[in-house]
mmCIF file of the N, C-alpha and C atoms, coordinates in Angstrom:
data_MODEL
# 
_entry.id   MODEL 
# 
loop_
_atom_site.group_PDB 
_atom_site.id 
_atom_site.type_symbol 
_atom_site.label_atom_id 
_atom_site.label_alt_id 
_atom_site.label_comp_id 
_atom_site.label_asym_id 
_atom_site.label_entity_id 
_atom_site.label_seq_id 
_atom_site.pdbx_PDB_ins_code 
_atom_site.Cartn_x 
_atom_site.Cartn_y 
_atom_site.Cartn_z 
_atom_site.occupancy 
_atom_site.B_iso_or_equiv 
_atom_site.pdbx_formal_charge 
_atom_site.auth_seq_id 
_atom_site.auth_comp_id 
_atom_site.auth_asym_id 
_atom_site.auth_atom_id 
_atom_site.pdbx_PDB_model_num 
ATOM 1   N N  . LEU A 1 1  ? 27.611 4.743  -60.457 1.00 0.00 ? 1  LEU A N  1 
ATOM 2   C CA . LEU A 1 1  ? 26.855 5.750  -60.448 1.00 0.00 ? 1  LEU A CA 1 
ATOM 3   C C  . LEU A 1 1  ? 27.294 6.726  -59.288 1.00 0.00 ? 1  LEU A C  1 
ATOM 4   N N  . HIS A 1 2  ? 27.203 7.995  -59.724 1.00 0.00 ? 2  HIS A N  1 
ATOM 5   C CA . HIS A 1 2  ? 27.520 8.891  -58.661 1.00 0.00 ? 2  HIS A CA 1 
ATOM 6   C C  . HIS A 1 2  ? 26.438 10.124 -58.705 1.00 0.00 ? 2  HIS A C  1 
ATOM 7   N N  . SER A 1 3  ? 25.897 10.575 -57.575 1.00 0.00 ? 3  SER A N  1 
ATOM 8   C CA . SER A 1 3  ? 24.943 11.505 -57.550 1.00 0.00 ? 3  SER A CA 1 
ATOM 9   C C  . SER A 1 3  ? 25.326 12.556 -56.459 1.00 0.00 ? 3  SER A C  1 
ATOM 10  N N  . GLU A 1 4  ? 24.989 13.812 -56.717 1.00 0.00 ? 4  GLU A N  1 
ATOM 11  C CA . GLU A 1 4  ? 25.182 14.748 -55.841 1.00 0.00 ? 4  GLU A CA 1 
ATOM 12  C C  . GLU A 1 4  ? 24.072 15.857 -55.707 1.00 0.00 ? 4  GLU A C  1 
ATOM 13  N N  . LEU A 1 5  ? 23.691 16.301 -54.490 1.00 0.00 ? 5  LEU A N  1 
ATOM 14  C CA . LEU A 1 5  ? 22.737 17.261 -54.200 1.00 0.00 ? 5  LEU A CA 1 
ATOM 15  C C  . LEU A 1 5  ? 23.264 18.281 -53.295 1.00 0.00 ? 5  LEU A C  1 
ATOM 16  N N  . THR A 1 6  ? 23.254 19.557 -54.035 1.00 0.00 ? 6  THR A N  1 
ATOM 17  C CA . THR A 1 6  ? 23.920 20.722 -53.144 1.00 0.00 ? 6  THR A CA 1 
ATOM 18  C C  . THR A 1 6  ? 22.867 21.778 -52.869 1.00 0.00 ? 6  THR A C  1 
ATOM 19  N N  . TYR A 1 7  ? 22.902 22.436 -51.921 1.00 0.00 ? 7  TYR A N  1 
ATOM 20  C CA . TYR A 1 7  ? 22.085 23.624 -51.398 1.00 0.00 ? 7  TYR A CA 1 
ATOM 21  C C  . TYR A 1 7  ? 22.923 24.637 -50.948 1.00 0.00 ? 7  TYR A C  1 
ATOM 22  N N  . LYS A 1 8  ? 22.541 25.841 -51.415 1.00 0.00 ? 8  LYS A N  1 
ATOM 23  C CA . LYS A 1 8  ? 23.340 27.111 -51.053 1.00 0.00 ? 8  LYS A CA 1 
ATOM 24  C C  . LYS A 1 8  ? 22.206 28.208 -50.528 1.00 0.00 ? 8  LYS A C  1 
ATOM 25  N N  . ARG A 1 9  ? 22.586 28.820 -49.524 1.00 0.00 ? 9  ARG A N  1 
ATOM 26  C CA . ARG A 1 9  ? 21.553 29.823 -49.085 1.00 0.00 ? 9  ARG A CA 1 
ATOM 27  C C  . ARG A 1 9  ? 22.432 31.234 -49.172 1.00 0.00 ? 9  ARG A C  1 
ATOM 28  N N  . VAL A 1 10 ? 22.044 32.075 -49.973 1.00 0.00 ? 10 VAL A N  1 
ATOM 29  C CA . VAL A 1 10 ? 22.791 33.348 -49.850 1.00 0.00 ? 10 VAL A CA 1 
ATOM 30  C C  . VAL A 1 10 ? 21.749 34.429 -49.300 1.00 0.00 ? 10 VAL A C  1 
ATOM 31  N N  . ASP A 1 11 ? 22.303 35.099 -48.273 1.00 0.00 ? 11 ASP A N  1 
ATOM 32  C CA . ASP A 1 11 ? 21.600 36.169 -47.463 1.00 0.00 ? 11 ASP A CA 1 
ATOM 33  C C  . ASP A 1 11 ? 21.430 37.433 -48.411 1.00 0.00 ? 11 ASP A C  1 
ATOM 34  N N  . GLU A 1 12 ? 20.496 38.195 -47.965 1.00 0.00 ? 12 GLU A N  1 
ATOM 35  C CA . GLU A 1 12 ? 20.190 39.415 -48.741 1.00 0.00 ? 12 GLU A CA 1 
ATOM 36  C C  . GLU A 1 12 ? 21.531 40.402 -48.557 1.00 0.00 ? 12 GLU A C  1 
ATOM 37  N N  . SER A 1 13 ? 21.786 41.207 -49.327 1.00 0.00 ? 13 SER A N  1 
ATOM 38  C CA . SER A 1 13 ? 22.895 41.966 -49.320 1.00 0.00 ? 13 SER A CA 1 
ATOM 39  C C  . SER A 1 13 ? 22.916 43.256 -48.164 1.00 0.00 ? 13 SER A C  1 
ATOM 40  N N  . ARG A 1 14 ? 23.957 43.266 -47.337 1.00 0.00 ? 14 ARG A N  1 
ATOM 41  C CA . ARG A 1 14 ? 24.078 44.274 -46.355 1.00 0.00 ? 14 ARG A CA 1 
ATOM 42  C C  . ARG A 1 14 ? 25.500 44.951 -46.608 1.00 0.00 ? 14 ARG A C  1 
ATOM 43  N N  . ASN A 1 15 ? 25.599 46.131 -45.775 1.00 0.00 ? 15 ASN A N  1 
ATOM 44  C CA . ASN A 1 15 ? 26.858 46.920 -45.992 1.00 0.00 ? 15 ASN A CA 1 
ATOM 45  C C  . ASN A 1 15 ? 26.978 47.506 -47.428 1.00 0.00 ? 15 ASN A C  1 
ATOM 46  N N  . VAL A 1 16 ? 26.156 48.033 -47.828 1.00 0.00 ? 16 VAL A N  1 
ATOM 47  C CA . VAL A 1 16 ? 26.083 48.477 -49.350 1.00 0.00 ? 16 VAL A CA 1 
ATOM 48  C C  . VAL A 1 16 ? 26.813 49.794 -49.247 1.00 0.00 ? 16 VAL A C  1 
ATOM 49  N N  . ALA A 1 17 ? 27.599 50.088 -50.366 1.00 0.00 ? 17 ALA A N  1 
ATOM 50  C CA . ALA A 1 17 ? 28.202 51.353 -50.647 1.00 0.00 ? 17 ALA A CA 1 
ATOM 51  C C  . ALA A 1 17 ? 27.264 52.405 -51.005 1.00 0.00 ? 17 ALA A C  1 
ATOM 52  N N  . GLU A 1 18 ? 27.737 53.682 -51.170 1.00 0.00 ? 18 GLU A N  1 
ATOM 53  C CA . GLU A 1 18 ? 26.957 54.743 -51.491 1.00 0.00 ? 18 GLU A CA 1 
ATOM 54  C C  . GLU A 1 18 ? 26.644 54.485 -53.119 1.00 0.00 ? 18 GLU A C  1 
ATOM 55  N N  . ASN A 1 19 ? 25.365 54.655 -53.372 1.00 0.00 ? 19 ASN A N  1 
ATOM 56  C CA . ASN A 1 19 ? 24.742 54.711 -54.843 1.00 0.00 ? 19 ASN A CA 1 
ATOM 57  C C  . ASN A 1 19 ? 24.785 53.026 -55.152 1.00 0.00 ? 19 ASN A C  1 
ATOM 58  N N  . GLU A 1 20 ? 24.835 52.269 -54.400 1.00 0.00 ? 20 GLU A N  1 
ATOM 59  C CA . GLU A 1 20 ? 24.742 50.778 -54.592 1.00 0.00 ? 20 GLU A CA 1 
ATOM 60  C C  . GLU A 1 20 ? 23.495 50.331 -54.116 1.00 0.00 ? 20 GLU A C  1 
ATOM 61  N N  . THR A 1 21 ? 22.798 49.342 -54.972 1.00 0.00 ? 21 THR A N  1 
ATOM 62  C CA . THR A 1 21 ? 21.409 48.860 -54.526 1.00 0.00 ? 21 THR A CA 1 
ATOM 63  C C  . THR A 1 21 ? 21.421 47.667 -53.932 1.00 0.00 ? 21 THR A C  1 
ATOM 64  N N  . THR A 1 22 ? 20.510 47.328 -53.063 1.00 0.00 ? 22 THR A N  1 
ATOM 65  C CA . THR A 1 22 ? 20.513 46.008 -52.430 1.00 0.00 ? 22 THR A CA 1 
ATOM 66  C C  . THR A 1 22 ? 19.918 45.014 -53.264 1.00 0.00 ? 22 THR A C  1 
ATOM 67  N N  . THR A 1 23 ? 20.194 43.701 -52.806 1.00 0.00 ? 23 THR A N  1 
ATOM 68  C CA . THR A 1 23 ? 19.632 42.619 -53.453 1.00 0.00 ? 23 THR A CA 1 
ATOM 69  C C  . THR A 1 23 ? 19.064 41.715 -52.459 1.00 0.00 ? 23 THR A C  1 
ATOM 70  N N  . ASP A 1 24 ? 17.932 40.919 -52.823 1.00 0.00 ? 24 ASP A N  1 
ATOM 71  C CA . ASP A 1 24 ? 17.319 39.969 -51.886 1.00 0.00 ? 24 ASP A CA 1 
ATOM 72  C C  . ASP A 1 24 ? 18.184 38.637 -51.737 1.00 0.00 ? 24 ASP A C  1 
ATOM 73  N N  . GLY A 1 25 ? 17.916 38.040 -50.737 1.00 0.00 ? 25 GLY A N  1 
ATOM 74  C CA . GLY A 1 25 ? 18.658 36.603 -50.663 1.00 0.00 ? 25 GLY A CA 1 
ATOM 75  C C  . GLY A 1 25 ? 17.877 35.608 -51.414 1.00 0.00 ? 25 GLY A C  1 
ATOM 76  N N  . TYR A 1 26 ? 18.566 34.536 -51.649 1.00 0.00 ? 26 TYR A N  1 
ATOM 77  C CA . TYR A 1 26 ? 17.926 33.494 -52.481 1.00 0.00 ? 26 TYR A CA 1 
ATOM 78  C C  . TYR A 1 26 ? 18.618 32.221 -51.946 1.00 0.00 ? 26 TYR A C  1 
ATOM 79  N N  . ASN A 1 27 ? 17.817 31.161 -52.446 1.00 0.00 ? 27 ASN A N  1 
ATOM 80  C CA . ASN A 1 27 ? 18.218 29.821 -52.087 1.00 0.00 ? 27 ASN A CA 1 
ATOM 81  C C  . ASN A 1 27 ? 18.520 28.999 -53.726 1.00 0.00 ? 27 ASN A C  1 
ATOM 82  N N  . MET A 1 28 ? 19.733 28.230 -53.585 1.00 0.00 ? 28 MET A N  1 
ATOM 83  C CA . MET A 1 28 ? 20.176 27.604 -54.840 1.00 0.00 ? 28 MET A CA 1 
ATOM 84  C C  . MET A 1 28 ? 20.187 26.031 -54.463 1.00 0.00 ? 28 MET A C  1 
ATOM 85  N N  . LEU A 1 29 ? 19.297 25.185 -55.177 1.00 0.00 ? 29 LEU A N  1 
ATOM 86  C CA . LEU A 1 29 ? 19.315 23.765 -54.976 1.00 0.00 ? 29 LEU A CA 1 
ATOM 87  C C  . LEU A 1 29 ? 19.814 23.118 -56.401 1.00 0.00 ? 29 LEU A C  1 
ATOM 88  N N  . ASP A 1 30 ? 20.774 22.531 -56.370 1.00 0.00 ? 30 ASP A N  1 
ATOM 89  C CA . ASP A 1 30 ? 21.171 21.613 -57.551 1.00 0.00 ? 30 ASP A CA 1 
ATOM 90  C C  . ASP A 1 30 ? 21.397 20.323 -57.344 1.00 0.00 ? 30 ASP A C  1 
ATOM 91  N N  . PHE A 1 31 ? 21.259 19.587 -58.452 1.00 0.00 ? 31 PHE A N  1 
ATOM 92  C CA . PHE A 1 31 ? 21.242 17.957 -58.339 1.00 0.00 ? 31 PHE A CA 1 
ATOM 93  C C  . PHE A 1 31 ? 22.102 17.560 -59.739 1.00 0.00 ? 31 PHE A C  1 
ATOM 94  N N  . SER A 1 32 ? 23.018 16.569 -59.474 1.00 0.00 ? 32 SER A N  1 
ATOM 95  C CA . SER A 1 32 ? 23.617 15.995 -60.719 1.00 0.00 ? 32 SER A CA 1 
ATOM 96  C C  . SER A 1 32 ? 23.764 14.512 -60.368 1.00 0.00 ? 32 SER A C  1 
ATOM 97  N N  . THR A 1 33 ? 23.877 13.717 -61.467 1.00 0.00 ? 33 THR A N  1 
ATOM 98  C CA . THR A 1 33 ? 24.030 12.308 -61.393 1.00 0.00 ? 33 THR A CA 1 
ATOM 99  C C  . THR A 1 33 ? 24.778 11.937 -62.745 1.00 0.00 ? 33 THR A C  1 
ATOM 100 N N  . LYS A 1 34 ? 25.514 10.943 -62.536 1.00 0.00 ? 34 LYS A N  1 
ATOM 101 C CA . LYS A 1 34 ? 26.284 10.351 -63.512 1.00 0.00 ? 34 LYS A CA 1 
ATOM 102 C C  . LYS A 1 34 ? 26.377 8.815  -63.432 1.00 0.00 ? 34 LYS A C  1 
ATOM 103 N N  . TYR A 1 35 ? 26.413 8.083  -64.536 1.00 0.00 ? 35 TYR A N  1 
ATOM 104 C CA . TYR A 1 35 ? 26.416 6.667  -64.451 1.00 0.00 ? 35 TYR A CA 1 
ATOM 105 C C  . TYR A 1 35 ? 27.571 6.457  -65.434 1.00 0.00 ? 35 TYR A C  1 
ATOM 106 N N  . HIS A 1 36 ? 28.572 5.790  -65.099 1.00 0.00 ? 36 HIS A N  1 
ATOM 107 C CA . HIS A 1 36 ? 29.781 5.279  -65.826 1.00 0.00 ? 36 HIS A CA 1 
ATOM 108 C C  . HIS A 1 36 ? 29.761 3.802  -66.350 1.00 0.00 ? 36 HIS A C  1 
ATOM 109 N N  . TYR A 1 37 ? 29.769 3.723  -67.497 1.00 0.00 ? 37 TYR A N  1 
ATOM 110 C CA . TYR A 1 37 ? 29.684 2.475  -68.164 1.00 0.00 ? 37 TYR A CA 1 
ATOM 111 C C  . TYR A 1 37 ? 30.993 1.999  -68.992 1.00 0.00 ? 37 TYR A C  1 
ATOM 112 N N  . GLN A 1 38 ? 31.867 0.893  -68.472 1.00 0.00 ? 38 GLN A N  1 
ATOM 113 C CA . GLN A 1 38 ? 32.933 0.528  -69.336 1.00 0.00 ? 38 GLN A CA 1 
ATOM 114 C C  . GLN A 1 38 ? 32.825 -0.323 -70.522 1.00 0.00 ? 38 GLN A C  1 
ATOM 115 N N  . LEU A 1 39 ? 33.385 0.231  -71.577 1.00 0.00 ? 39 LEU A N  1 
ATOM 116 C CA . LEU A 1 39 ? 33.084 -0.539 -72.724 1.00 0.00 ? 39 LEU A CA 1 
ATOM 117 C C  . LEU A 1 39 ? 34.522 -1.306 -73.061 1.00 0.00 ? 39 LEU A C  1 
ATOM 118 N N  . SER A 1 40 ? 34.656 -2.120 -74.124 1.00 0.00 ? 40 SER A N  1 
ATOM 119 C CA . SER A 1 40 ? 36.016 -2.857 -74.504 1.00 0.00 ? 40 SER A CA 1 
ATOM 120 C C  . SER A 1 40 ? 36.955 -1.961 -75.143 1.00 0.00 ? 40 SER A C  1 
ATOM 121 N N  . SER A 1 41 ? 36.417 -0.805 -75.889 1.00 0.00 ? 41 SER A N  1 
ATOM 122 C CA . SER A 1 41 ? 36.998 0.077  -76.604 1.00 0.00 ? 41 SER A CA 1 
ATOM 123 C C  . SER A 1 41 ? 37.008 1.569  -76.030 1.00 0.00 ? 41 SER A C  1 
ATOM 124 N N  . GLY A 1 42 ? 36.506 1.646  -74.799 1.00 0.00 ? 42 GLY A N  1 
ATOM 125 C CA . GLY A 1 42 ? 36.409 2.987  -74.246 1.00 0.00 ? 42 GLY A CA 1 
ATOM 126 C C  . GLY A 1 42 ? 35.521 3.041  -73.152 1.00 0.00 ? 42 GLY A C  1 
ATOM 127 N N  . SER A 1 43 ? 34.832 4.073  -72.808 1.00 0.00 ? 43 SER A N  1 
ATOM 128 C CA . SER A 1 43 ? 33.856 4.268  -71.725 1.00 0.00 ? 43 SER A CA 1 
ATOM 129 C C  . SER A 1 43 ? 32.726 5.300  -72.265 1.00 0.00 ? 43 SER A C  1 
ATOM 130 N N  . LEU A 1 44 ? 31.625 5.078  -71.522 1.00 0.00 ? 44 LEU A N  1 
ATOM 131 C CA . LEU A 1 44 ? 30.333 6.001  -71.715 1.00 0.00 ? 44 LEU A CA 1 
ATOM 132 C C  . LEU A 1 44 ? 30.055 6.504  -70.264 1.00 0.00 ? 44 LEU A C  1 
ATOM 133 N N  . ASP A 1 45 ? 29.722 7.758  -70.270 1.00 0.00 ? 45 ASP A N  1 
ATOM 134 C CA . ASP A 1 45 ? 29.177 8.473  -69.101 1.00 0.00 ? 45 ASP A CA 1 
ATOM 135 C C  . ASP A 1 45 ? 27.898 8.993  -69.577 1.00 0.00 ? 45 ASP A C  1 
ATOM 136 N N  . PHE A 1 46 ? 26.972 8.692  -68.898 1.00 0.00 ? 46 PHE A N  1 
ATOM 137 C CA . PHE A 1 46 ? 25.423 9.314  -68.910 1.00 0.00 ? 46 PHE A CA 1 
ATOM 138 C C  . PHE A 1 46 ? 25.400 10.270 -67.828 1.00 0.00 ? 46 PHE A C  1 
ATOM 139 N N  . TRP A 1 47 ? 25.026 11.481 -68.106 1.00 0.00 ? 47 TRP A N  1 
ATOM 140 C CA . TRP A 1 47 ? 24.799 12.501 -67.056 1.00 0.00 ? 47 TRP A CA 1 
ATOM 141 C C  . TRP A 1 47 ? 23.519 13.201 -67.079 1.00 0.00 ? 47 TRP A C  1 
ATOM 142 N N  . LEU A 1 48 ? 23.059 13.812 -66.003 1.00 0.00 ? 48 LEU A N  1 
ATOM 143 C CA . LEU A 1 48 ? 22.058 14.605 -65.774 1.00 0.00 ? 48 LEU A CA 1 
ATOM 144 C C  . LEU A 1 48 ? 22.260 15.571 -64.790 1.00 0.00 ? 48 LEU A C  1 
ATOM 145 N N  . LYS A 1 49 ? 21.926 16.913 -65.151 1.00 0.00 ? 49 LYS A N  1 
ATOM 146 C CA . LYS A 1 49 ? 22.259 18.046 -64.126 1.00 0.00 ? 49 LYS A CA 1 
ATOM 147 C C  . LYS A 1 49 ? 21.160 19.005 -64.129 1.00 0.00 ? 49 LYS A C  1 
ATOM 148 N N  . ALA A 1 50 ? 20.494 19.360 -62.837 1.00 0.00 ? 50 ALA A N  1 
ATOM 149 C CA . ALA A 1 50 ? 19.471 20.173 -62.688 1.00 0.00 ? 50 ALA A CA 1 
ATOM 150 C C  . ALA A 1 50 ? 19.852 21.252 -61.818 1.00 0.00 ? 50 ALA A C  1 
ATOM 151 N N  . ASN A 1 51 ? 19.749 22.525 -62.309 1.00 0.00 ? 51 ASN A N  1 
ATOM 152 C CA . ASN A 1 51 ? 20.204 23.659 -61.574 1.00 0.00 ? 51 ASN A CA 1 
ATOM 153 C C  . ASN A 1 51 ? 19.172 24.461 -61.133 1.00 0.00 ? 51 ASN A C  1 
ATOM 154 N N  . ASN A 1 52 ? 19.352 25.222 -60.008 1.00 0.00 ? 52 ASN A N  1 
ATOM 155 C CA . ASN A 1 52 ? 18.223 26.078 -59.345 1.00 0.00 ? 52 ASN A CA 1 
ATOM 156 C C  . ASN A 1 52 ? 16.830 25.436 -59.375 1.00 0.00 ? 52 ASN A C  1 
ATOM 157 N N  . LEU A 1 53 ? 16.746 24.307 -58.767 1.00 0.00 ? 53 LEU A N  1 
ATOM 158 C CA . LEU A 1 53 ? 15.346 23.599 -58.764 1.00 0.00 ? 53 LEU A CA 1 
ATOM 159 C C  . LEU A 1 53 ? 14.286 24.434 -58.135 1.00 0.00 ? 53 LEU A C  1 
ATOM 160 N N  . THR A 1 54 ? 14.618 25.384 -57.112 1.00 0.00 ? 54 THR A N  1 
ATOM 161 C CA . THR A 1 54 ? 13.724 26.060 -56.512 1.00 0.00 ? 54 THR A CA 1 
ATOM 162 C C  . THR A 1 54 ? 13.230 27.338 -57.436 1.00 0.00 ? 54 THR A C  1 
ATOM 163 N N  . ASP A 1 55 ? 13.980 27.549 -58.665 1.00 0.00 ? 55 ASP A N  1 
ATOM 164 C CA . ASP A 1 55 ? 13.566 28.568 -59.610 1.00 0.00 ? 55 ASP A CA 1 
ATOM 165 C C  . ASP A 1 55 ? 13.613 29.832 -58.953 1.00 0.00 ? 55 ASP A C  1 
ATOM 166 N N  . ASP A 1 56 ? 14.470 30.139 -58.022 1.00 0.00 ? 56 ASP A N  1 
ATOM 167 C CA . ASP A 1 56 ? 14.375 31.409 -57.307 1.00 0.00 ? 56 ASP A CA 1 
ATOM 168 C C  . ASP A 1 56 ? 15.240 32.450 -58.135 1.00 0.00 ? 56 ASP A C  1 
ATOM 169 N N  . VAL A 1 57 ? 14.792 33.700 -58.077 1.00 0.00 ? 57 VAL A N  1 
ATOM 170 C CA . VAL A 1 57 ? 15.422 34.870 -58.915 1.00 0.00 ? 57 VAL A CA 1 
ATOM 171 C C  . VAL A 1 57 ? 16.657 35.074 -57.955 1.00 0.00 ? 57 VAL A C  1 
ATOM 172 N N  . ALA A 1 58 ? 17.717 34.696 -58.547 1.00 0.00 ? 58 ALA A N  1 
ATOM 173 C CA . ALA A 1 58 ? 19.061 35.156 -57.881 1.00 0.00 ? 58 ALA A CA 1 
ATOM 174 C C  . ALA A 1 58 ? 19.956 36.122 -58.573 1.00 0.00 ? 58 ALA A C  1 
ATOM 175 N N  . LYS A 1 59 ? 20.440 36.963 -57.799 1.00 0.00 ? 59 LYS A N  1 
ATOM 176 C CA . LYS A 1 59 ? 21.208 38.145 -58.288 1.00 0.00 ? 59 LYS A CA 1 
ATOM 177 C C  . LYS A 1 59 ? 22.547 38.310 -57.713 1.00 0.00 ? 59 LYS A C  1 
ATOM 178 N N  . ASN A 1 60 ? 23.636 38.307 -58.303 1.00 0.00 ? 60 ASN A N  1 
ATOM 179 C CA . ASN A 1 60 ? 24.905 38.421 -57.808 1.00 0.00 ? 60 ASN A CA 1 
ATOM 180 C C  . ASN A 1 60 ? 25.137 39.721 -56.942 1.00 0.00 ? 60 ASN A C  1 
ATOM 181 N N  . HIS A 1 61 ? 25.301 39.766 -55.710 1.00 0.00 ? 61 HIS A N  1 
ATOM 182 C CA . HIS A 1 61 ? 25.363 41.031 -55.026 1.00 0.00 ? 61 HIS A CA 1 
ATOM 183 C C  . HIS A 1 61 ? 26.432 42.020 -55.628 1.00 0.00 ? 61 HIS A C  1 
ATOM 184 N N  . LEU A 1 62 ? 27.503 41.458 -56.122 1.00 0.00 ? 62 LEU A N  1 
ATOM 185 C CA . LEU A 1 62 ? 28.738 42.232 -56.371 1.00 0.00 ? 62 LEU A CA 1 
ATOM 186 C C  . LEU A 1 62 ? 28.644 42.629 -57.878 1.00 0.00 ? 62 LEU A C  1 
ATOM 187 N N  . SER A 1 63 ? 27.811 42.256 -58.547 1.00 0.00 ? 63 SER A N  1 
ATOM 188 C CA . SER A 1 63 ? 27.784 42.430 -60.159 1.00 0.00 ? 63 SER A CA 1 
ATOM 189 C C  . SER A 1 63 ? 27.289 43.664 -60.426 1.00 0.00 ? 63 SER A C  1 
ATOM 190 N N  . PHE A 1 64 ? 27.799 44.448 -61.438 1.00 0.00 ? 64 PHE A N  1 
ATOM 191 C CA . PHE A 1 64 ? 27.347 45.656 -61.963 1.00 0.00 ? 64 PHE A CA 1 
ATOM 192 C C  . PHE A 1 64 ? 26.002 45.407 -62.884 1.00 0.00 ? 64 PHE A C  1 
ATOM 193 N N  . LEU A 1 65 ? 25.764 44.212 -63.154 1.00 0.00 ? 65 LEU A N  1 
ATOM 194 C CA . LEU A 1 65 ? 24.617 43.868 -64.008 1.00 0.00 ? 65 LEU A CA 1 
ATOM 195 C C  . LEU A 1 65 ? 23.691 43.110 -63.374 1.00 0.00 ? 65 LEU A C  1 
ATOM 196 N N  . LYS A 1 66 ? 23.592 43.170 -62.113 1.00 0.00 ? 66 LYS A N  1 
ATOM 197 C CA . LYS A 1 66 ? 22.655 42.226 -61.072 1.00 0.00 ? 66 LYS A CA 1 
ATOM 198 C C  . LYS A 1 66 ? 21.284 42.538 -61.515 1.00 0.00 ? 66 LYS A C  1 
ATOM 199 N N  . GLU A 1 67 ? 21.023 43.722 -61.995 1.00 0.00 ? 67 GLU A N  1 
ATOM 200 C CA . GLU A 1 67 ? 19.384 44.153 -62.376 1.00 0.00 ? 67 GLU A CA 1 
ATOM 201 C C  . GLU A 1 67 ? 19.085 43.584 -63.876 1.00 0.00 ? 67 GLU A C  1 
ATOM 202 N N  . THR A 1 68 ? 20.042 43.516 -64.796 1.00 0.00 ? 68 THR A N  1 
ATOM 203 C CA . THR A 1 68 ? 19.737 43.387 -66.149 1.00 0.00 ? 68 THR A CA 1 
ATOM 204 C C  . THR A 1 68 ? 20.260 42.001 -66.479 1.00 0.00 ? 68 THR A C  1 
ATOM 205 N N  . ALA A 1 69 ? 21.093 41.112 -65.565 1.00 0.00 ? 69 ALA A N  1 
ATOM 206 C CA . ALA A 1 69 ? 21.435 39.885 -65.988 1.00 0.00 ? 69 ALA A CA 1 
ATOM 207 C C  . ALA A 1 69 ? 21.523 39.159 -64.746 1.00 0.00 ? 69 ALA A C  1 
ATOM 208 N N  . PRO A 1 70 ? 20.368 38.835 -64.208 1.00 0.00 ? 70 PRO A N  1 
ATOM 209 C CA . PRO A 1 70 ? 20.480 37.621 -62.988 1.00 0.00 ? 70 PRO A CA 1 
ATOM 210 C C  . PRO A 1 70 ? 20.872 36.478 -63.376 1.00 0.00 ? 70 PRO A C  1 
ATOM 211 N N  . LEU A 1 71 ? 21.342 35.585 -62.226 1.00 0.00 ? 71 LEU A N  1 
ATOM 212 C CA . LEU A 1 71 ? 21.834 34.377 -62.470 1.00 0.00 ? 71 LEU A CA 1 
ATOM 213 C C  . LEU A 1 71 ? 20.635 33.482 -63.177 1.00 0.00 ? 71 LEU A C  1 
ATOM 214 N N  . ARG A 1 72 ? 21.005 32.333 -63.735 1.00 0.00 ? 72 ARG A N  1 
ATOM 215 C CA . ARG A 1 72 ? 20.001 31.686 -64.526 1.00 0.00 ? 72 ARG A CA 1 
ATOM 216 C C  . ARG A 1 72 ? 18.961 30.969 -63.786 1.00 0.00 ? 72 ARG A C  1 
ATOM 217 N N  . GLY A 1 73 ? 17.856 30.769 -64.217 1.00 0.00 ? 73 GLY A N  1 
ATOM 218 C CA . GLY A 1 73 ? 16.658 30.211 -63.573 1.00 0.00 ? 73 GLY A CA 1 
ATOM 219 C C  . GLY A 1 73 ? 16.996 28.696 -63.587 1.00 0.00 ? 73 GLY A C  1 
ATOM 220 N N  . ARG A 1 74 ? 15.797 27.992 -63.252 1.00 0.00 ? 74 ARG A N  1 
ATOM 221 C CA . ARG A 1 74 ? 15.810 26.361 -63.327 1.00 0.00 ? 74 ARG A CA 1 
ATOM 222 C C  . ARG A 1 74 ? 16.086 26.028 -64.662 1.00 0.00 ? 74 ARG A C  1 
ATOM 223 N N  . SER A 1 75 ? 17.120 24.923 -64.738 1.00 0.00 ? 75 SER A N  1 
ATOM 224 C CA . SER A 1 75 ? 17.629 24.300 -66.025 1.00 0.00 ? 75 SER A CA 1 
ATOM 225 C C  . SER A 1 75 ? 17.825 22.921 -65.697 1.00 0.00 ? 75 SER A C  1 
ATOM 226 N N  . VAL A 1 76 ? 17.643 22.109 -66.795 1.00 0.00 ? 76 VAL A N  1 
ATOM 227 C CA . VAL A 1 76 ? 17.946 20.840 -66.721 1.00 0.00 ? 76 VAL A CA 1 
ATOM 228 C C  . VAL A 1 76 ? 18.635 20.385 -68.059 1.00 0.00 ? 76 VAL A C  1 
ATOM 229 N N  . THR A 1 77 ? 19.724 19.725 -67.875 1.00 0.00 ? 77 THR A N  1 
ATOM 230 C CA . THR A 1 77 ? 20.523 19.243 -69.066 1.00 0.00 ? 77 THR A CA 1 
ATOM 231 C C  . THR A 1 77 ? 21.075 17.651 -68.858 1.00 0.00 ? 77 THR A C  1 
ATOM 232 N N  . VAL A 1 78 ? 20.964 17.090 -69.977 1.00 0.00 ? 78 VAL A N  1 
ATOM 233 C CA . VAL A 1 78 ? 21.356 15.740 -70.154 1.00 0.00 ? 78 VAL A CA 1 
ATOM 234 C C  . VAL A 1 78 ? 22.373 15.468 -71.177 1.00 0.00 ? 78 VAL A C  1 
ATOM 235 N N  . GLY A 1 79 ? 23.155 14.455 -70.849 1.00 0.00 ? 79 GLY A N  1 
ATOM 236 C CA . GLY A 1 79 ? 24.267 14.442 -71.960 1.00 0.00 ? 79 GLY A CA 1 
ATOM 237 C C  . GLY A 1 79 ? 25.040 12.962 -71.896 1.00 0.00 ? 79 GLY A C  1 
ATOM 238 N N  . ILE A 1 80 ? 25.797 12.516 -72.859 1.00 0.00 ? 80 ILE A N  1 
ATOM 239 C CA . ILE A 1 80 ? 26.475 11.464 -73.061 1.00 0.00 ? 80 ILE A CA 1 
ATOM 240 C C  . ILE A 1 80 ? 27.956 11.806 -73.516 1.00 0.00 ? 80 ILE A C  1 
ATOM 241 N N  . ASP A 1 81 ? 28.900 11.230 -72.665 1.00 0.00 ? 81 ASP A N  1 
ATOM 242 C CA . ASP A 1 81 ? 30.255 11.359 -73.006 1.00 0.00 ? 81 ASP A CA 1 
ATOM 243 C C  . ASP A 1 81 ? 30.874 10.124 -73.418 1.00 0.00 ? 81 ASP A C  1 
ATOM 244 N N  . TYR A 1 82 ? 31.497 10.059 -74.388 1.00 0.00 ? 82 TYR A N  1 
ATOM 245 C CA . TYR A 1 82 ? 32.198 8.755  -74.988 1.00 0.00 ? 82 TYR A CA 1 
ATOM 246 C C  . TYR A 1 82 ? 33.580 9.040  -75.146 1.00 0.00 ? 82 TYR A C  1 
ATOM 247 N N  . LYS A 1 83 ? 34.307 8.315  -74.368 1.00 0.00 ? 83 LYS A N  1 
ATOM 248 C CA . LYS A 1 83 ? 35.765 8.345  -74.221 1.00 0.00 ? 83 LYS A CA 1 
ATOM 249 C C  . LYS A 1 83 ? 36.398 7.175  -75.052 1.00 0.00 ? 83 LYS A C  1 
ATOM 250 N N  . PHE A 1 84 ? 37.333 7.242  -75.994 1.00 0.00 ? 84 PHE A N  1 
ATOM 251 C CA . PHE A 1 84 ? 37.953 6.207  -76.577 1.00 0.00 ? 84 PHE A CA 1 
ATOM 252 C C  . PHE A 1 84 ? 39.612 6.313  -76.589 1.00 0.00 ? 84 PHE A C  1 
# 
């Protein structure tokens, strides 16, 4: 079993250029876990990923599309990988 919890704080934009808009800061909290199960003819990995658990509106400061295409909101994905 392997689990990981990550936190990232991005401060509001500063030092903007002429005609550039500012963006607010945001927090990003992500969690992932994976369980590895060995089989006689391969292996199975069961995994769960949860991104942006705080559901903050996050905008990439350097993107030209920051107003129309913010970073994704809260998401949860599960999956199974079979290796043979």
